[in-house]
PDB file of N, CA, C and O in Angstrom:
ATOM      1  N   MET A   1      -2.873  -1.097  10.410  1.00  0.00           N
ATOM      2  CA  MET A   1      -1.779  -1.515  11.223  1.00  0.00           C
ATOM      3  C   MET A   1      -0.543  -0.823  10.795  1.00  0.00           C
ATOM      4  O   MET A   1      -0.165  -0.958   9.631  1.00  0.00           O
ATOM      5  N   ASP A   2       0.130  -0.083  11.644  1.00  0.00           N
ATOM      6  CA  ASP A   2       1.350   0.654  11.247  1.00  0.00           C
ATOM      7  C   ASP A   2       2.544  -0.121  11.684  1.00  0.00           C
ATOM      8  O   ASP A   2       2.411  -1.146  12.352  1.00  0.00           O
ATOM      9  N   LYS A   3       3.719   0.345  11.323  1.00  0.00           N
ATOM     10  CA  LYS A   3       4.952  -0.365  11.588  1.00  0.00           C
ATOM     11  C   LYS A   3       5.204  -0.446  13.048  1.00  0.00           C
ATOM     12  O   LYS A   3       5.739  -1.450  13.518  1.00  0.00           O
ATOM     13  N   GLU A   4       4.845   0.569  13.800  1.00  0.00           N
ATOM     14  CA  GLU A   4       5.045   0.492  15.280  1.00  0.00           C
ATOM     15  C   GLU A   4       4.219  -0.564  15.934  1.00  0.00           C
ATOM     16  O   GLU A   4       4.686  -1.201  16.878  1.00  0.00           O
ATOM     17  N   GLU A   5       3.006  -0.785  15.478  1.00  0.00           N
ATOM     18  CA  GLU A   5       2.161  -1.840  16.026  1.00  0.00           C
ATOM     19  C   GLU A   5       2.701  -3.207  15.608  1.00  0.00           C
ATOM     20  O   GLU A   5       2.669  -4.137  16.414  1.00  0.00           O
ATOM     21  N   VAL A   6       3.199  -3.366  14.368  1.00  0.00           N
ATOM     22  CA  VAL A   6       3.831  -4.663  13.925  1.00  0.00           C
ATOM     23  C   VAL A   6       5.054  -4.889  14.870  1.00  0.00           C
ATOM     24  O   VAL A   6       5.212  -5.994  15.389  1.00  0.00           O
ATOM     25  N   ARG A   7       5.888  -3.899  15.094  1.00  0.00           N
ATOM     26  CA  ARG A   7       7.006  -4.084  15.912  1.00  0.00           C
ATOM     27  C   ARG A   7       6.641  -4.470  17.293  1.00  0.00           C
ATOM     28  O   ARG A   7       7.275  -5.367  17.848  1.00  0.00           O
ATOM     29  N   ARG A   8       5.642  -3.849  17.904  1.00  0.00           N
ATOM     30  CA  ARG A   8       5.123  -4.112  19.252  1.00  0.00           C
ATOM     31  C   ARG A   8       4.761  -5.596  19.341  1.00  0.00           C
ATOM     32  O   ARG A   8       5.165  -6.274  20.286  1.00  0.00           O
ATOM     33  N   ILE A   9       4.051  -6.074  18.426  1.00  0.00           N
ATOM     34  CA  ILE A   9       3.553  -7.415  18.482  1.00  0.00           C
ATOM     35  C   ILE A   9       4.824  -8.393  18.242  1.00  0.00           C
ATOM     36  O   ILE A   9       4.979  -9.366  18.980  1.00  0.00           O
ATOM     37  N   ALA A  10       5.663  -8.130  17.267  1.00  0.00           N
ATOM     38  CA  ALA A  10       6.807  -9.020  17.021  1.00  0.00           C
ATOM     39  C   ALA A  10       7.822  -9.093  18.190  1.00  0.00           C
ATOM     40  O   ALA A  10       8.561 -10.064  18.351  1.00  0.00           O
ATOM     41  N   GLU A  11       7.811  -8.051  18.962  1.00  0.00           N
ATOM     42  CA  GLU A  11       8.784  -8.020  20.108  1.00  0.00           C
ATOM     43  C   GLU A  11       8.151  -8.308  21.412  1.00  0.00           C
ATOM     44  O   GLU A  11       8.773  -8.021  22.434  1.00  0.00           O
ATOM     45  N   ASP A  12       6.943  -8.862  21.484  1.00  0.00           N
ATOM     46  CA  ASP A  12       6.273  -9.132  22.693  1.00  0.00           C
ATOM     47  C   ASP A  12       6.848 -10.485  23.212  1.00  0.00           C
ATOM     48  O   ASP A  12       6.379 -11.557  22.828  1.00  0.00           O
ATOM     49  N   PHE A  13       7.798 -10.406  24.030  1.00  0.00           N
ATOM     50  CA  PHE A  13       8.550 -11.555  24.448  1.00  0.00           C
ATOM     51  C   PHE A  13       7.790 -12.359  25.457  1.00  0.00           C
ATOM     52  O   PHE A  13       8.268 -13.429  25.834  1.00  0.00           O
ATOM     53  N   ASN A  14       6.604 -11.917  25.944  1.00  0.00           N
ATOM     54  CA  ASN A  14       5.797 -12.678  26.875  1.00  0.00           C
ATOM     55  C   ASN A  14       4.972 -13.731  26.068  1.00  0.00           C
ATOM     56  O   ASN A  14       4.310 -14.574  26.673  1.00  0.00           O
ATOM     57  N   LYS A  15       5.007 -13.688  24.795  1.00  0.00           N
ATOM     58  CA  LYS A  15       4.347 -14.640  23.960  1.00  0.00           C
ATOM     59  C   LYS A  15       5.377 -15.468  23.189  1.00  0.00           C
ATOM     60  O   LYS A  15       6.503 -15.031  22.951  1.00  0.00           O
ATOM     61  N   SER A  16       4.944 -16.709  22.797  1.00  0.00           N
ATOM     62  CA  SER A  16       5.854 -17.535  22.077  1.00  0.00           C
ATOM     63  C   SER A  16       5.942 -17.022  20.582  1.00  0.00           C
ATOM     64  O   SER A  16       5.078 -16.273  20.126  1.00  0.00           O
ATOM     65  N   ILE A  17       6.949 -17.427  19.890  1.00  0.00           N
ATOM     66  CA  ILE A  17       7.068 -17.019  18.477  1.00  0.00           C
ATOM     67  C   ILE A  17       5.815 -17.394  17.693  1.00  0.00           C
ATOM     68  O   ILE A  17       5.322 -16.600  16.891  1.00  0.00           O
ATOM     69  N   ARG A  18       5.294 -18.610  17.923  1.00  0.00           N
ATOM     70  CA  ARG A  18       4.082 -19.064  17.211  1.00  0.00           C
ATOM     71  C   ARG A  18       2.965 -18.114  17.515  1.00  0.00           C
ATOM     72  O   ARG A  18       2.232 -17.736  16.601  1.00  0.00           O
ATOM     73  N   GLN A  19       2.793 -17.709  18.741  1.00  0.00           N
ATOM     74  CA  GLN A  19       1.686 -16.728  19.080  1.00  0.00           C
ATOM     75  C   GLN A  19       1.838 -15.372  18.369  1.00  0.00           C
ATOM     76  O   GLN A  19       0.887 -14.783  17.855  1.00  0.00           O
ATOM     77  N   ARG A  20       3.096 -14.922  18.378  1.00  0.00           N
ATOM     78  CA  ARG A  20       3.353 -13.629  17.746  1.00  0.00           C
ATOM     79  C   ARG A  20       3.099 -13.674  16.197  1.00  0.00           C
ATOM     80  O   ARG A  20       2.552 -12.739  15.612  1.00  0.00           O
ATOM     81  N   ILE A  21       3.521 -14.802  15.573  1.00  0.00           N
ATOM     82  CA  ILE A  21       3.287 -14.938  14.167  1.00  0.00           C
ATOM     83  C   ILE A  21       1.731 -15.071  13.919  1.00  0.00           C
ATOM     84  O   ILE A  21       1.206 -14.477  12.978  1.00  0.00           O
ATOM     85  N   ASP A  22       1.065 -15.805  14.721  1.00  0.00           N
ATOM     86  CA  ASP A  22      -0.367 -15.931  14.602  1.00  0.00           C
ATOM     87  C   ASP A  22      -1.108 -14.600  14.705  1.00  0.00           C
ATOM     88  O   ASP A  22      -2.075 -14.329  13.993  1.00  0.00           O
ATOM     89  N   GLU A  23      -0.629 -13.830  15.581  1.00  0.00           N
ATOM     90  CA  GLU A  23      -1.303 -12.501  15.858  1.00  0.00           C
ATOM     91  C   GLU A  23      -1.002 -11.533  14.624  1.00  0.00           C
ATOM     92  O   GLU A  23      -1.867 -10.757  14.219  1.00  0.00           O
ATOM     93  N   LEU A  24       0.213 -11.612  14.068  1.00  0.00           N
ATOM     94  CA  LEU A  24       0.573 -10.823  12.923  1.00  0.00           C
ATOM     95  C   LEU A  24      -0.231 -11.298  11.681  1.00  0.00           C
ATOM     96  O   LEU A  24      -0.703 -10.473  10.899  1.00  0.00           O
ATOM     97  N   LEU A  25      -0.384 -12.648  11.505  1.00  0.00           N
ATOM     98  CA  LEU A  25      -1.128 -13.147  10.402  1.00  0.00           C
ATOM     99  C   LEU A  25      -2.650 -12.781  10.550  1.00  0.00           C
ATOM    100  O   LEU A  25      -3.320 -12.531   9.547  1.00  0.00           O
ATOM    101  N   GLU A  26      -3.157 -12.753  11.741  1.00  0.00           N
ATOM    102  CA  GLU A  26      -4.487 -12.424  11.960  1.00  0.00           C
ATOM    103  C   GLU A  26      -4.742 -10.907  11.580  1.00  0.00           C
ATOM    104  O   GLU A  26      -5.742 -10.540  10.963  1.00  0.00           O
ATOM    105  N   ALA A  27      -3.785 -10.107  11.991  1.00  0.00           N
ATOM    106  CA  ALA A  27      -3.931  -8.651  11.630  1.00  0.00           C
ATOM    107  C   ALA A  27      -3.879  -8.493  10.076  1.00  0.00           C
ATOM    108  O   ALA A  27      -4.600  -7.684   9.493  1.00  0.00           O
ATOM    109  N   ASP A  28      -2.982  -9.313   9.431  1.00  0.00           N
ATOM    110  CA  ASP A  28      -2.901  -9.252   8.001  1.00  0.00           C
ATOM    111  C   ASP A  28      -4.206  -9.668   7.360  1.00  0.00           C
ATOM    112  O   ASP A  28      -4.711  -8.993   6.463  1.00  0.00           O
ATOM    113  N   SER A  29      -4.721 -10.722   7.797  1.00  0.00           N
ATOM    114  CA  SER A  29      -6.041 -11.296   7.337  1.00  0.00           C
ATOM    115  C   SER A  29      -7.061 -10.282   7.515  1.00  0.00           C
ATOM    116  O   SER A  29      -7.842 -10.071   6.587  1.00  0.00           O
ATOM    117  N   ASN A  30      -7.150  -9.602   8.643  1.00  0.00           N
ATOM    118  CA  ASN A  30      -8.243  -8.566   8.883  1.00  0.00           C
ATOM    119  C   ASN A  30      -8.081  -7.424   7.912  1.00  0.00           C
ATOM    120  O   ASN A  30      -9.091  -6.865   7.486  1.00  0.00           O
ATOM    121  N   MET A  31      -6.878  -7.040   7.534  1.00  0.00           N
ATOM    122  CA  MET A  31      -6.722  -5.920   6.608  1.00  0.00           C
ATOM    123  C   MET A  31      -7.336  -6.292   5.243  1.00  0.00           C
ATOM    124  O   MET A  31      -8.079  -5.504   4.657  1.00  0.00           O
ATOM    125  N   TYR A  32      -7.012  -7.520   4.736  1.00  0.00           N
ATOM    126  CA  TYR A  32      -7.492  -7.956   3.417  1.00  0.00           C
ATOM    127  C   TYR A  32      -9.025  -8.186   3.501  1.00  0.00           C
ATOM    128  O   TYR A  32      -9.741  -7.948   2.528  1.00  0.00           O
ATOM    129  N   THR A  33      -9.542  -8.674   4.730  1.00  0.00           N
ATOM    130  CA  THR A  33     -10.964  -8.915   4.835  1.00  0.00           C
ATOM    131  C   THR A  33     -11.771  -7.551   4.763  1.00  0.00           C
ATOM    132  O   THR A  33     -12.916  -7.505   4.315  1.00  0.00           O
ATOM    133  N   ASN A  34     -11.129  -6.512   5.209  1.00  0.00           N
ATOM    134  CA  ASN A  34     -11.792  -5.188   5.260  1.00  0.00           C
ATOM    135  C   ASN A  34     -11.763  -4.489   3.838  1.00  0.00           C
ATOM    136  O   ASN A  34     -12.409  -3.465   3.618  1.00  0.00           O
ATOM    137  N   LEU A  35     -10.995  -5.091   2.918  1.00  0.00           N
ATOM    138  CA  LEU A  35     -11.084  -4.561   1.576  1.00  0.00           C
ATOM    139  C   LEU A  35     -12.360  -5.036   1.000  1.00  0.00           C
ATOM    140  O   LEU A  35     -12.830  -6.137   1.290  1.00  0.00           O
ATOM    141  N   GLY A  36     -12.976  -4.123   0.103  1.00  0.00           N
ATOM    142  CA  GLY A  36     -14.300  -4.495  -0.491  1.00  0.00           C
ATOM    143  C   GLY A  36     -14.133  -4.304  -2.018  1.00  0.00           C
ATOM    144  O   GLY A  36     -13.103  -3.873  -2.537  1.00  0.00           O
ATOM    145  N   SER A  37     -15.235  -4.664  -2.673  1.00  0.00           N
ATOM    146  CA  SER A  37     -15.230  -4.489  -4.056  1.00  0.00           C
ATOM    147  C   SER A  37     -15.200  -2.987  -4.501  1.00  0.00           C
ATOM    148  O   SER A  37     -14.929  -2.650  -5.654  1.00  0.00           O
ATOM    149  N   ASP A  38     -15.496  -2.128  -3.506  1.00  0.00           N
ATOM    150  CA  ASP A  38     -15.480  -0.719  -3.736  1.00  0.00           C
ATOM    151  C   ASP A  38     -14.192  -0.065  -3.333  1.00  0.00           C
ATOM    152  O   ASP A  38     -14.072   1.159  -3.379  1.00  0.00           O
ATOM    153  N   SER A  39     -13.210  -0.875  -2.933  1.00  0.00           N
ATOM    154  CA  SER A  39     -11.899  -0.336  -2.468  1.00  0.00           C
ATOM    155  C   SER A  39     -11.145   0.260  -3.684  1.00  0.00           C
ATOM    156  O   SER A  39     -11.184  -0.273  -4.793  1.00  0.00           O
ATOM    157  N   THR A  40     -10.472   1.368  -3.420  1.00  0.00           N
ATOM    158  CA  THR A  40      -9.743   1.972  -4.543  1.00  0.00           C
ATOM    159  C   THR A  40      -8.387   1.257  -4.688  1.00  0.00           C
ATOM    160  O   THR A  40      -7.940   0.535  -3.797  1.00  0.00           O
ATOM    161  N   LYS A  41      -7.774   1.483  -5.814  1.00  0.00           N
ATOM    162  CA  LYS A  41      -6.487   0.908  -6.086  1.00  0.00           C
ATOM    163  C   LYS A  41      -5.417   1.390  -5.066  1.00  0.00           C
ATOM    164  O   LYS A  41      -4.485   0.659  -4.732  1.00  0.00           O
ATOM    165  N   SER A  42      -5.578   2.593  -4.606  1.00  0.00           N
ATOM    166  CA  SER A  42      -4.710   3.188  -3.558  1.00  0.00           C
ATOM    167  C   SER A  42      -4.886   2.364  -2.251  1.00  0.00           C
ATOM    168  O   SER A  42      -3.889   2.015  -1.619  1.00  0.00           O
ATOM    169  N   GLU A  43      -6.105   2.059  -1.850  1.00  0.00           N
ATOM    170  CA  GLU A  43      -6.353   1.379  -0.692  1.00  0.00           C
ATOM    171  C   GLU A  43      -5.793  -0.077  -0.677  1.00  0.00           C
ATOM    172  O   GLU A  43      -5.323  -0.612   0.327  1.00  0.00           O
ATOM    173  N   ILE A  44      -5.896  -0.640  -1.874  1.00  0.00           N
ATOM    174  CA  ILE A  44      -5.357  -2.003  -2.150  1.00  0.00           C
ATOM    175  C   ILE A  44      -3.892  -2.055  -1.960  1.00  0.00           C
ATOM    176  O   ILE A  44      -3.330  -2.894  -1.256  1.00  0.00           O
ATOM    177  N   GLU A  45      -3.274  -1.068  -2.658  1.00  0.00           N
ATOM    178  CA  GLU A  45      -1.746  -0.936  -2.621  1.00  0.00           C
ATOM    179  C   GLU A  45      -1.324  -0.700  -1.187  1.00  0.00           C
ATOM    180  O   GLU A  45      -0.315  -1.261  -0.759  1.00  0.00           O
ATOM    181  N   ASP A  46      -2.023   0.078  -0.449  1.00  0.00           N
ATOM    182  CA  ASP A  46      -1.633   0.372   1.002  1.00  0.00           C
ATOM    183  C   ASP A  46      -1.712  -0.865   1.787  1.00  0.00           C
ATOM    184  O   ASP A  46      -0.842  -1.043   2.639  1.00  0.00           O
ATOM    185  N   VAL A  47      -2.605  -1.721   1.627  1.00  0.00           N
ATOM    186  CA  VAL A  47      -2.776  -2.957   2.358  1.00  0.00           C
ATOM    187  C   VAL A  47      -1.661  -3.858   1.986  1.00  0.00           C
ATOM    188  O   VAL A  47      -1.112  -4.539   2.852  1.00  0.00           O
ATOM    189  N   LYS A  48      -1.276  -3.899   0.676  1.00  0.00           N
ATOM    190  CA  LYS A  48      -0.122  -4.792   0.240  1.00  0.00           C
ATOM    191  C   LYS A  48       1.163  -4.344   0.876  1.00  0.00           C
ATOM    192  O   LYS A  48       1.995  -5.162   1.268  1.00  0.00           O
ATOM    193  N   LYS A  49       1.333  -2.973   0.984  1.00  0.00           N
ATOM    194  CA  LYS A  49       2.576  -2.493   1.600  1.00  0.00           C
ATOM    195  C   LYS A  49       2.570  -2.815   3.131  1.00  0.00           C
ATOM    196  O   LYS A  49       3.602  -3.182   3.693  1.00  0.00           O
ATOM    197  N   LYS A  50       1.462  -2.678   3.745  1.00  0.00           N
ATOM    198  CA  LYS A  50       1.443  -2.954   5.188  1.00  0.00           C
ATOM    199  C   LYS A  50       1.656  -4.526   5.343  1.00  0.00           C
ATOM    200  O   LYS A  50       2.357  -4.982   6.247  1.00  0.00           O
ATOM    201  N   SER A  51       1.053  -5.269   4.470  1.00  0.00           N
ATOM    202  CA  SER A  51       1.228  -6.762   4.513  1.00  0.00           C
ATOM    203  C   SER A  51       2.703  -7.125   4.429  1.00  0.00           C
ATOM    204  O   SER A  51       3.182  -8.014   5.133  1.00  0.00           O
ATOM    205  N   ARG A  52       3.410  -6.423   3.554  1.00  0.00           N
ATOM    206  CA  ARG A  52       4.846  -6.654   3.361  1.00  0.00           C
ATOM    207  C   ARG A  52       5.626  -6.415   4.620  1.00  0.00           C
ATOM    208  O   ARG A  52       6.520  -7.185   4.969  1.00  0.00           O
ATOM    209  N   VAL A  53       5.264  -5.273   5.350  1.00  0.00           N
ATOM    210  CA  VAL A  53       5.929  -5.030   6.649  1.00  0.00           C
ATOM    211  C   VAL A  53       5.662  -6.175   7.617  1.00  0.00           C
ATOM    212  O   VAL A  53       6.560  -6.596   8.347  1.00  0.00           O
ATOM    213  N   ILE A  54       4.468  -6.666   7.626  1.00  0.00           N
ATOM    214  CA  ILE A  54       4.140  -7.770   8.518  1.00  0.00           C
ATOM    215  C   ILE A  54       4.960  -9.061   8.171  1.00  0.00           C
ATOM    216  O   ILE A  54       5.460  -9.769   9.045  1.00  0.00           O
ATOM    217  N   TYR A  55       5.057  -9.308   6.851  1.00  0.00           N
ATOM    218  CA  TYR A  55       5.793 -10.497   6.471  1.00  0.00           C
ATOM    219  C   TYR A  55       7.290 -10.420   6.744  1.00  0.00           C
ATOM    220  O   TYR A  55       7.951 -11.427   6.998  1.00  0.00           O
ATOM    221  N   ARG A  56       7.809  -9.182   6.683  1.00  0.00           N
ATOM    222  CA  ARG A  56       9.205  -8.997   7.056  1.00  0.00           C
ATOM    223  C   ARG A  56       9.359  -9.297   8.543  1.00  0.00           C
ATOM    224  O   ARG A  56      10.306  -9.972   8.943  1.00  0.00           O
ATOM    225  N   ALA A  57       8.481  -8.825   9.325  1.00  0.00           N
ATOM    226  CA  ALA A  57       8.510  -9.008  10.764  1.00  0.00           C
ATOM    227  C   ALA A  57       8.467 -10.568  11.135  1.00  0.00           C
ATOM    228  O   ALA A  57       9.159 -11.076  12.017  1.00  0.00           O
ATOM    229  N   ILE A  58       7.575 -11.227  10.352  1.00  0.00           N
ATOM    230  CA  ILE A  58       7.445 -12.660  10.430  1.00  0.00           C
ATOM    231  C   ILE A  58       8.798 -13.315  10.066  1.00  0.00           C
ATOM    232  O   ILE A  58       9.258 -14.238  10.738  1.00  0.00           O
ATOM    233  N   LYS A  59       9.388 -12.833   9.031  1.00  0.00           N
ATOM    234  CA  LYS A  59      10.718 -13.449   8.592  1.00  0.00           C
ATOM    235  C   LYS A  59      11.751 -13.296   9.752  1.00  0.00           C
ATOM    236  O   LYS A  59      12.600 -14.171   9.918  1.00  0.00           O
ATOM    237  N   ASP A  60      11.694 -12.236  10.526  1.00  0.00           N
ATOM    238  CA  ASP A  60      12.646 -12.083  11.603  1.00  0.00           C
ATOM    239  C   ASP A  60      12.384 -13.065  12.694  1.00  0.00           C
ATOM    240  O   ASP A  60      13.305 -13.396  13.440  1.00  0.00           O
ATOM    241  N   LEU A  61      11.153 -13.560  12.835  1.00  0.00           N
ATOM    242  CA  LEU A  61      10.774 -14.515  13.795  1.00  0.00           C
ATOM    243  C   LEU A  61      11.036 -15.936  13.312  1.00  0.00           C
ATOM    244  O   LEU A  61      11.553 -16.779  14.045  1.00  0.00           O
ATOM    245  N   ASP A  62      10.672 -16.171  12.080  1.00  0.00           N
ATOM    246  CA  ASP A  62      10.767 -17.516  11.494  1.00  0.00           C
ATOM    247  C   ASP A  62      11.204 -17.284  10.009  1.00  0.00           C
ATOM    248  O   ASP A  62      10.364 -16.990   9.159  1.00  0.00           O
ATOM    249  N   ALA A  63      12.441 -17.411   9.730  1.00  0.00           N
ATOM    250  CA  ALA A  63      13.007 -17.131   8.346  1.00  0.00           C
ATOM    251  C   ALA A  63      12.264 -17.873   7.251  1.00  0.00           C
ATOM    252  O   ALA A  63      11.912 -17.292   6.224  1.00  0.00           O
ATOM    253  N   PHE A  64      12.027 -19.147   7.472  1.00  0.00           N
ATOM    254  CA  PHE A  64      11.453 -19.954   6.420  1.00  0.00           C
ATOM    255  C   PHE A  64       9.998 -19.451   6.124  1.00  0.00           C
ATOM    256  O   PHE A  64       9.670 -19.218   4.960  1.00  0.00           O
ATOM    257  N   VAL A  65       9.134 -19.285   7.149  1.00  0.00           N
ATOM    258  CA  VAL A  65       7.806 -18.906   6.935  1.00  0.00           C
ATOM    259  C   VAL A  65       7.751 -17.481   6.290  1.00  0.00           C
ATOM    260  O   VAL A  65       7.020 -17.271   5.322  1.00  0.00           O
ATOM    261  N   GLY A  66       8.516 -16.531   6.827  1.00  0.00           N
ATOM    262  CA  GLY A  66       8.562 -15.211   6.303  1.00  0.00           C
ATOM    263  C   GLY A  66       9.006 -15.159   4.865  1.00  0.00           C
ATOM    264  O   GLY A  66       8.444 -14.430   4.047  1.00  0.00           O
ATOM    265  N   SER A  67      10.021 -15.941   4.569  1.00  0.00           N
ATOM    266  CA  SER A  67      10.520 -15.958   3.166  1.00  0.00           C
ATOM    267  C   SER A  67       9.457 -16.509   2.234  1.00  0.00           C
ATOM    268  O   SER A  67       9.349 -16.045   1.099  1.00  0.00           O
ATOM    269  N   GLN A  68       8.700 -17.442   2.652  1.00  0.00           N
ATOM    270  CA  GLN A  68       7.705 -18.012   1.797  1.00  0.00           C
ATOM    271  C   GLN A  68       6.575 -17.107   1.555  1.00  0.00           C
ATOM    272  O   GLN A  68       6.044 -17.060   0.445  1.00  0.00           O
ATOM    273  N   LEU A  69       6.151 -16.325   2.624  1.00  0.00           N
ATOM    274  CA  LEU A  69       5.116 -15.356   2.478  1.00  0.00           C
ATOM    275  C   LEU A  69       5.531 -14.204   1.534  1.00  0.00           C
ATOM    276  O   LEU A  69       4.749 -13.722   0.714  1.00  0.00           O
ATOM    277  N   LEU A  70       6.742 -13.814   1.689  1.00  0.00           N
ATOM    278  CA  LEU A  70       7.254 -12.731   0.754  1.00  0.00           C
ATOM    279  C   LEU A  70       7.363 -13.206  -0.658  1.00  0.00           C
ATOM    280  O   LEU A  70       7.025 -12.477  -1.591  1.00  0.00           O
ATOM    281  N   TYR A  71       7.840 -14.446  -0.841  1.00  0.00           N
ATOM    282  CA  TYR A  71       7.940 -14.980  -2.132  1.00  0.00           C
ATOM    283  C   TYR A  71       6.577 -15.080  -2.870  1.00  0.00           C
ATOM    284  O   TYR A  71       6.448 -14.684  -4.028  1.00  0.00           O
ATOM    285  N   TYR A  72       5.598 -15.609  -2.170  1.00  0.00           N
ATOM    286  CA  TYR A  72       4.296 -15.711  -2.809  1.00  0.00           C
ATOM    287  C   TYR A  72       3.608 -14.388  -2.980  1.00  0.00           C
ATOM    288  O   TYR A  72       2.804 -14.225  -3.898  1.00  0.00           O
ATOM    289  N   GLN A  73       3.904 -13.432  -2.118  1.00  0.00           N
ATOM    290  CA  GLN A  73       3.338 -12.058  -2.321  1.00  0.00           C
ATOM    291  C   GLN A  73       3.908 -11.478  -3.587  1.00  0.00           C
ATOM    292  O   GLN A  73       3.178 -10.950  -4.426  1.00  0.00           O
ATOM    293  N   ASP A  74       5.258 -11.579  -3.730  1.00  0.00           N
ATOM    294  CA  ASP A  74       5.827 -11.109  -4.891  1.00  0.00           C
ATOM    295  C   ASP A  74       5.366 -11.785  -6.206  1.00  0.00           C
ATOM    296  O   ASP A  74       5.141 -11.137  -7.228  1.00  0.00           O
ATOM    297  N   LYS A  75       5.243 -13.106  -6.116  1.00  0.00           N
ATOM    298  CA  LYS A  75       4.779 -13.944  -7.236  1.00  0.00           C
ATOM    299  C   LYS A  75       3.390 -13.502  -7.613  1.00  0.00           C
ATOM    300  O   LYS A  75       3.111 -13.347  -8.802  1.00  0.00           O
ATOM    301  N   ASP A  76       2.526 -13.298  -6.687  1.00  0.00           N
ATOM    302  CA  ASP A  76       1.116 -12.930  -6.932  1.00  0.00           C
ATOM    303  C   ASP A  76       1.093 -11.424  -7.478  1.00  0.00           C
ATOM    304  O   ASP A  76       0.333 -11.093  -8.388  1.00  0.00           O
ATOM    305  N   TYR A  77       1.902 -10.611  -6.914  1.00  0.00           N
ATOM    306  CA  TYR A  77       1.913  -9.245  -7.342  1.00  0.00           C
ATOM    307  C   TYR A  77       2.364  -9.058  -8.766  1.00  0.00           C
ATOM    308  O   TYR A  77       1.812  -8.273  -9.537  1.00  0.00           O
ATOM    309  N   LYS A  78       3.442  -9.855  -9.094  1.00  0.00           N
ATOM    310  CA  LYS A  78       3.834  -9.731 -10.513  1.00  0.00           C
ATOM    311  C   LYS A  78       2.973 -10.401 -11.501  1.00  0.00           C
ATOM    312  O   LYS A  78       2.938 -10.032 -12.675  1.00  0.00           O
ATOM    313  N   GLY A  79       2.233 -11.446 -11.011  1.00  0.00           N
ATOM    314  CA  GLY A  79       1.352 -12.182 -11.921  1.00  0.00           C
ATOM    315  C   GLY A  79      -0.010 -11.458 -12.117  1.00  0.00           C
ATOM    316  O   GLY A  79      -0.766 -11.798 -13.027  1.00  0.00           O
ATOM    317  N   ALA A  80      -0.306 -10.475 -11.271  1.00  0.00           N
ATOM    318  CA  ALA A  80      -1.586  -9.827 -11.363  1.00  0.00           C
ATOM    319  C   ALA A  80      -1.617  -8.744 -12.446  1.00  0.00           C
ATOM    320  O   ALA A  80      -2.647  -8.099 -12.645  1.00  0.00           O
TER     321      ALA A  80
END
């Protein structure tokens, strides 16, 4: 999922904020699901970067939820 696709979903005003957030979280979940035990460190880092873009878009839609997602991603990243 690239930045343009994230923006397209986040700005789809035909859907509710909840629906847009759900769609973004589903895309995020799919990216992590597609990682496997054979994934390279580069592939894992790429998914984390894309995930951060998604979380920032969510923060624009719902500041509290987006902030929490970013906080826990940072906490997990630093703790790993």
